[in-house]
N, C-alpha and C positions, 0 to 999 in steps of 0.2 A: 382258827385254832388248829394246831397240828397235833395229831395223835399217832403214836407209834404202838403197834400191837405185836408182841412176840409170844405166840401161842400156837401149839401144834394143831389144835382142833379148829378146822375151818368153820364149822357150825357155830362154835363159840365166838370166833372172830366176827362173823356176820351178825350174830346176836348183839355183841357189844357195839358194833357200828350202828345198827338200828336203834339201840338204846340211846347212844350219844346223840344221834340226829334228832331223836324225840325229845331229849332233855334240853338241847341247845338248838332250837329250830332257827333262830336268828343268826347264829354263828355260821361262818363259812368254814366247815370242817374239812380238813385234808387228812385222810386216814391212810396210813401206810402199814401194811402187814410185812413183817420181816422174819427171816428164819434165824438170823444171827444178830446179836446185840452189837452194833457198831457205833463208834463215837459220833460219826457225822449224822446218823439218823437220830441218835439220842440228843445231840446238841440242838437240833431244830425242833424237838418235840416239846409241846406244852404239857401233854399227858402221855405217860409211858405205861403200858400195861404189859406185865411180864408174867409168864407162866413160871412158877417156882417148883423146883423139884424138892423132895424132902431133904433137909440139910442145907439148902441154899442160903438160908438166913444166917448161917455161921461163917460164910465165906466172904472175903473182901472182894468187892466188885470194882476194880479200878476204873472201869468205864463210867461208873456213877460219880467218881471223883472229878471227872472232866466236866460234867454238866448234870445238874440235878433238875429234872423237870418240875413244873408247877405242881403236878400231881403224879405220884408214882404209885401204881396199883400192882400188887402181887396177887396172882391167882393160884390157889392151892386146890388140889383134888380132894383132900381129906381135911378134917378139922385141924386147924393150925395149933400145934402143941409146943411152941417154943416160947419161953418166958423172956428171952432176950434175943436181939438181932444185932448184926454189925451196925456200927454207927451210920453208915451210908444208907441203911435200909430201915432204921428205926422209925422214921416218919412215914413209912410206906403204909398205904391202905391195903389191908389184907381182905380178900373176898374168896369165898369158896366157889368152885366152878358150878356147883349145883344149888347155889344160894338163890332165894326167891328174887325175882327181877325188881320188885318194889324195894326190897332191902338194898340191893346193889345201887339202884338209882338214888335212893336217899343218902347212902354213904358217899357216893361220888359227888353229889351236890354239896353236902355238908363239908366234905374234905376240901373241895376246890375253893369254896367260900372261905373256909378257915385258913387255908394256905395263902390266899391272896391278901388276907389281913395280917397274917403272921409269917412274913417271908423269913425263911431260914437263913442262918448266917453262912459264912464261907464254908464250902464243903470240906476244905482242908482242915478247918477247925473241927468239923464233925469227925474226921478221921483220927484226930489226935487221941491217943490213949484207947483206941478201939482194940478189943481183944478178940479178933477174928481167929478162926482156926485155919491151919494149913496142913497139907499132907506132908509127912516126913519124906526124905529122899527115898527111903525103902518103900514107903507106901506108894509114892509116885511110880517107882519101877514096877510094882505089882499092878497098879492101875493100867499102865501101858501094856503089860502082858495080858491082862484081862481083856483089853480092847483088841489084842491080837488073837483073841479066841483060844487062849491056852487054858488047859485045865489046871487045877491046883497042883497035881503031880508034875505037870510040865513046867509050871512056874517055879516050883521048888527045885527041880533039876536045873533049870536055866540060871537061877540065882544061887545055887549051891547051898540051899537051906532046906530044912525039913518041911514036910507038908503041914505039920502042927504050927510051925512058925508062920506059914502063909495064912492058915486059918486064924491065927492070933492077930496078924495084921488086919485081916478083914474085920474081926470082932472089934479091934481098937478103932477102926474107921467108923463102924456102926455106932459104937459108944460115943465117940468124939462128936459126931454130927447128929446124935439123938435119933438114929434110924432103928426101925423096929424089925426089919427083915432084909433078906438079900435083895429082894425086888427094889426096895427103897435105896439100897446101896448102889445098885445098877443104875437107877434113875439119877442119883447124884453124880455118879461117875460119868454118865452121858452128859449131864449138864456141865460138868467141869471140862469135858473134852470139847464141848461146843462153844464155850465162852471165849 
């Protein structure tokens, strides 16, 4: 069984590896830790474990359209507070990074057994009528400038808009992706930049 893990915390990665080896001692597990989600590593994975930034569940992930693993696990740092996900992620098993190990083991076992019995349909069918969120062109410009380490004042000057407009775009992004603070916005922007 091939497992792909995309998570920043090396201790978490090692813990998941130990857990999976304990859960499936008869399986020959090939576990690969990656820093970027690439189609070729996702295509060969039976289980994909992804660290989710706040707001990730609202974004279309085109790499998941190419290949959907037998089990897709999303790891969140805080309580998951989204009532809907994009269609490519709606069958994802969500676990918290600080969740008790017995609970994680039970969820992974149950989900893998369920998914083997109930194979999902074509991923393209899952994408039909999906109402994912996108950044507007102006929001994308602002995001790029945030990553260039420009202040709100510098962004406003560069785009010939007021500082209030820059703040307004930041608030719109936080509202659109159900983010509670600037830190979560930065996490999402980092996630968007890495994908």
